[in-house]
N, C-alpha and C positions, 0 to 999 in steps of 0.2 A: 504493500500499499503506499509506504513512504516513498519507494521507487519512482511511484507513481504520480506522486503528489508533488515532487521536485521540481520536475519542467513545468508544473501548472503554475507554481509559487513563484519562479521565476520569469514566466511569462506575464501574469499578473503584477509583479513589481515594476518590470521594464514599462508596461504600458501604463501603468500610474506615473512612472518617471516622464514618458511620452507625454503626457498629459498635466506637466507641473508647469506653473506660469513662469512667465520669462525672469522674474525676478530672481530665480535660480540662478541666473547667469554670475552673480558676483560670487557664487561658491566655489571652492576648489575641487569638489567632490561630488562630480555630476553619476548619476547611478548608471549610465547605458553610455556605450561608445556607438557614434551613429553620424554618418554624413547623409543629407537627405530628408526628405519626409518620413515619419514613423506615426506609427498608430494608426487608429481607424480615421483620424482626421488628416495624417499625412502632416503633423507640426513638425517642425524644428525643433531639435532636440535642446534642452538647455545646455548640455554639453557644445554643441555647435554653435549656438549662441556666444558662448565663452570665446571658443575659438575665434570666430568673426572679429569679436572685440579686441581680443589681443593681437590679432595679425593686424588690424588695421588702426592701432595705436601707434603712439611716435615713436616707441622701442619695444618692436615685436618680439626680438630676440630675449632681450632680459625679461620679457613678460612670460615666454615659453621656458624659460630657462628657471624662473620661478616655479611654474606650474608644475615643470617636471619635479623639480625638488621637494614641493609643498603637498603636490596632489596626491591621490589615491591612485588605485591602478588605471583607472577611466582617466583621470586627467593625465598621468603620464604618457597614456598612449596617444591622446591629442597633441600633447608637447611632441612627442617624439615625430609625429606627421610633419610638424611644422619645422623642426630641428633640421629634418632631411634637406628642406629646400634652403632654411635660412642659415644655417651652421652647420655643415655637412660634417666638419670635424669632432664637433659634439656628438653629432648624431652616430657618428661611428663608435665614440667613445662609450654613449649609452647604450647601443646595441649590445657592445662587447660586455657590458656590467651584466645586461639582464638575459644575456643567452640561454645561459645554463639554470634558470631560475624557473621558467617556463610559467609566469605567473598570469592568471585567468583573467580575461577583461570581457565580462558584458557586453555584446553588442546587438544591434538591430538593424534590421533593414525591412522597411515597410511593417508587417506584422510579424514579420518571423525573428524571433530571438535564437542566440547562440552565444557561445562563448569563443575567445581566441587568446593563444599566449601569444607571449611576445615573440618568440621565432616565426608564427603564422603571419603575425600583423607587420613585421616589417619585411617578409615576402610581399606581402601586398602593396606596402609603400612603395617597394623597389620595383615591382613590377606596374605601378602607375596605376593600381588601382582605384584611387582617390583623386587623380589629375584634374579629370573633367568637372569635379565639383569644387574643386580648391583653386585652380587657377585665377579665377575672377577676383579673388581675395589676396592674393598675394602682392606686396609692394610692385611697382612696377618694375624696376630694375630686377629683381628675383623671377619674376614671370618672363622678362625680355630673355634672359640667361637660360630659364629653362624651357621655355615654350616660344623661340625665337619665331616671327611671323616669316612666313616665305617669302623670298625677293623676286619682286618683279620679274617676271620671264620663268618664272618655275612653276609647275604644275601642283597642285595641292586641291584636293576635297574634303571638305566638313561638312558633317550633318546639318540639317536644317536651323537644327537650336543652336547652332554656334554663332555666338552675337560678338559684335564689334568690343563689347566688354572683355571678351573671352581670348579673341585672337586677332589680328588687322588682316583682313582678308585682302588678296592681290586683286587687281584692276580685272585681269582675266578670270578669277573664279566668281569675283561681284557680275562680270557680263554674263558667266557660262549660269548661273542662278536665274538671271532676267530673261536669258534663253529662254530656258525648261519653262518658265512661269509664262510664257508668251502663249498667244493664241496658235501659234504655228511653230514649233519648237525645233521641227524636222527641217526648216529649210533655213533658219538660223546654224542649228548644228552641221548642216552640208556645207552650207559657206564658207564654214571654220574648216571643216574636215577637208575640202580641196582646195580652198584659195588662204587661207590664216597663218600665222605665225607658227612653227613646232609644238609650240604649246596650245593654243587655240585648236591647231590640228589634234592634238590628243583629247583635248576636251569633246571637240566635234566626234572624234572616232568612238569614244567611251558612251556619250549618248546617243549615236546612232546605232552602236551594238544592242542596246534596249530596246530602243524606240523604232529603228528601220533596219533591220538585219538585213534585209533586200539591197539597202543602200550600202551598209558597212561592208560586204562580203566582197565586193570588188575593189572598194578601197584597201581593204585587207591586204589583195594580191597586189595593188598598186605600191603599197608602203611597206610592204614585207621586207626589202633589201635596203630599205632607205637607213642610213648611217649618220644621219643628221641628229645631233645629240643635243636634249635639252635636261634640266635640273627636273627630276621629282621628288617631292617633298612628301613625306610618310613618316608619322608617329613619331614628330620633332627632327627626323634625321634626311638628310638630303644626299643623291644620287645620280649622277649623269646615267639617262639612258637614250638608247638611239628608238626611233618611231617604231620599228620591228621588235625589238624586246617590250615597249610600253604594249603593244598589242596582244603580245602574250600574257602581258601581266592583266589587261583589261578581261581578258577570257579564262583568267583563275577565280572571275566573280570577287576578286580583292574590293571593288568599290561599291560592290549591289548595295550593302545595307546602305551606306551613307547616301546613295545615290536615291534609293526607293525614299527616302524624306525629303527631298526635291521635287519629285516628280506630282505633277497634277492627276488626280484619278482618273480624269476625262483622255489624259495621255498614257494612261498605263500600259505597258509592253502588252503583245499579242504571243502567241505560241508558248515555246516553252519558257519562255519570260515572264508569264501571266503572273506567276506567283508573287512577282513583286508586290501585285494588288490585288489578292484574292478578295479583297472586299472593300469597299469606299470607307474612307474616313470621316465619319458625319459629326465628330466634335472636335473644339480646338484642344489641343494639349493640354491646356491649364481648366478643363471643365472641373467644375466643383463635382465632387463624388457624393456629398450632400443630397444632389438632384438626380442620381443615379435612376430612378425610378419613371422618369420622364421617357415615354417610349419613342422611337425612332422615327422620323418623318416616312410618310408612306412610301413604299419604293425601297427603303434603304436596305442593303445587305451586311446590316451590321448590329450588333446586339444595341439595347438601351442607350440612348444619348444621356450624357451626364449634365445636359444643361438645356434651358428649355426653348434656346432658339437656334439649336443645330439643324442644320440641313446639310443632305448629302451635297459632295461637289467639293471644294476646294479644301476642305477640313478647317476654315476658318471662323465657322459659326455664322457665316453670313449668309442669306437666302441663295439657294442655287437650285437647278432643276433637278430632281433626283436621280439618281443613277441605279437602274433594274439591278435587280439581284442575278447573280450568273446561274 
């Protein structure tokens, strides 16, 4: 009985922590380590609020050193994440100090609760598990060091929810987004694929691979032996590739997940790429879960919308013509 009750008690404890008011930010002992919304309401944890407060202070390095020194296991975990970016030397010292202790840190993702030891935590930190959440809170000089913006003339692709506050998009990537959002993206992609710069050609080929395979195939043959090189920026690192190599990279579906966030449902791929949009996106990404019982508009091939004014179409919550279910 005790073995069955322990996970339940841990869950109740962490859910109570998630519901704690923001005044808990001042404490050194948050109850759970979490980044991103947690609990039924998707609230920001008190620990993350304190993390943001310290990170945006005048001297974040001193603040996190103090939190690491005085905080409990959860406070030390938050501080260790910050020190990885702010003070790598101290991070390595702290990592070595706790490597053999396997201290347990209660953690939470959404409504799922678990524990991490410090070895698992440092593996997550160094694998970039928390990068997408943290980068917008880092001081500008630290963000530029760890997440440099792609240079003009380099290929890079970021998902639709990447904002200017997180990373500076290149002129070509911004224009690529605009082409995908236009009424006739295939026309714009074709112009780039046949007459643009090497980087624009790369964007054009990528788009046509998914949206117009019949146009992509002859261009693939045309450029297969092209040795013109350009910089491809991926996961914070860059490397020179020629067009033939980039075509091979496209066909690994390396960019499928990020590209799917940029496409409009009415421009969804057909044939073997149709799974990118198996159902239309009816609601904005930040719709309130509290209104999840509102039914989808007639004709939507999606579950109940989480807001009252969602319509099938661009996924922006604005009125649009319903997309029939497949």
